[in-house]
Structures are given as C-alpha cells and as structure tokens.
C-alpha positions as CSV (number, residue, x, y, z in Angstrom):
1,M,-153.4,-38.6,-76.2
2,R,-156.7,-39.6,-74.6
3,K,-157.6,-42.0,-77.4
4,W,-154.3,-43.9,-76.7
5,F,-154.8,-44.2,-73.0
6,V,-157.0,-47.3,-72.9
7,P,-155.1,-49.3,-75.5
8,A,-151.8,-48.5,-73.8
9,T,-153.2,-49.5,-70.4
10,L,-154.5,-52.8,-71.8
11,L,-151.1,-53.4,-73.5
12,G,-149.3,-52.8,-70.2
13,I,-151.6,-55.1,-68.3
14,G,-151.3,-57.7,-71.0
15,G,-147.5,-57.5,-70.7
16,L,-147.6,-58.0,-67.0
17,G,-149.9,-61.0,-67.5
18,V,-147.4,-62.5,-69.9
19,L,-144.6,-61.8,-67.4
20,F,-146.3,-63.4,-64.5
21,L,-148.0,-66.3,-66.4
22,S,-145.4,-67.4,-69.0
23,E,-142.6,-69.9,-68.1
24,S,-139.9,-67.5,-69.3
25,G,-141.5,-64.7,-67.4
26,Q,-141.5,-66.8,-64.2
27,R,-137.8,-67.7,-64.8
28,F,-137.0,-64.0,-65.2
29,L,-138.8,-63.3,-61.9
30,D,-137.0,-66.1,-60.2
31,W,-133.7,-64.7,-61.5
32,L,-134.6,-61.2,-60.3
33,M,-135.4,-62.5,-56.8
34,E,-132.1,-64.3,-56.7
35,Q,-130.3,-61.1,-57.6
36,A,-132.1,-59.0,-55.0
37,P,-129.7,-59.8,-52.1
38,D,-126.8,-58.6,-54.3
39,A,-128.4,-55.1,-54.6
40,E,-126.4,-53.9,-51.5
41,G,-124.7,-51.2,-53.7
42,L,-128.1,-49.9,-54.8
43,R,-129.2,-49.6,-51.2
44,D,-126.1,-47.8,-50.2
45,W,-126.5,-45.4,-53.1
46,N,-130.1,-44.8,-52.1
47,E,-129.1,-43.9,-48.5
48,S,-126.4,-41.5,-49.8
49,A,-128.8,-39.9,-52.2
50,Q,-131.3,-39.4,-49.4
51,Q,-128.7,-37.8,-47.1
52,E,-127.7,-35.5,-49.9
53,L,-131.3,-34.5,-50.5
54,E,-131.7,-33.8,-46.8
55,R,-128.6,-31.5,-46.8
56,I,-129.9,-29.7,-49.9
57,Q,-133.3,-29.2,-48.2
58,A,-131.6,-27.8,-45.0
59,A,-129.6,-25.4,-47.1
60,L,-132.7,-24.2,-49.0
61,D,-134.5,-23.8,-45.6
62,R,-131.6,-21.6,-44.4
63,I,-131.6,-19.5,-47.6
64,S,-135.4,-19.1,-47.3
65,E,-135.1,-18.0,-43.7
66,S,-132.3,-15.5,-44.5
67,M,-134.4,-14.1,-47.4
68,Q,-137.4,-13.6,-45.1
69,V,-135.3,-11.7,-42.5
70,A,-133.9,-9.5,-45.3
71,V,-137.4,-8.6,-46.6
72,R,-138.7,-7.6,-43.1
C-alpha cells in the first residue's frame, strides 16, 4: 500500500490541476456554482440528520447513565 501512496497522491493533485486549469474544468466549476443555490434540499436533509444524531446521542447518554446507576 505504501508504494502506491505517492503515485496516487500525484495523480489526485494532477486531476485537481486539470479541473481548475482546463476550460472544460472551469465550465464544470461554473456550472457547479450555479447549482449551489438550488441545494436547499441538501441543507434541509443535513439539518434533519444533525437533529437525529443529537437525539441518538441523548438516548445513548441516558442509557449510559442508567447502566452506571445499575452497576453501583
């Protein structure tokens, strides 16, 4: 795995260079920026997922507290 790390890194950096410097890459980035305001659904989903994770964390905290009381 280690012998592939440097070539994979260079390939990734080269790919980003092509994306940022080529005309088609710049068109893609322009299109992506135009689409960003339409990502309202993704933001809503992100907020819902964050709230669900907080509820799960609270439930796990309650379970942990109840287990500690039972052990004592």
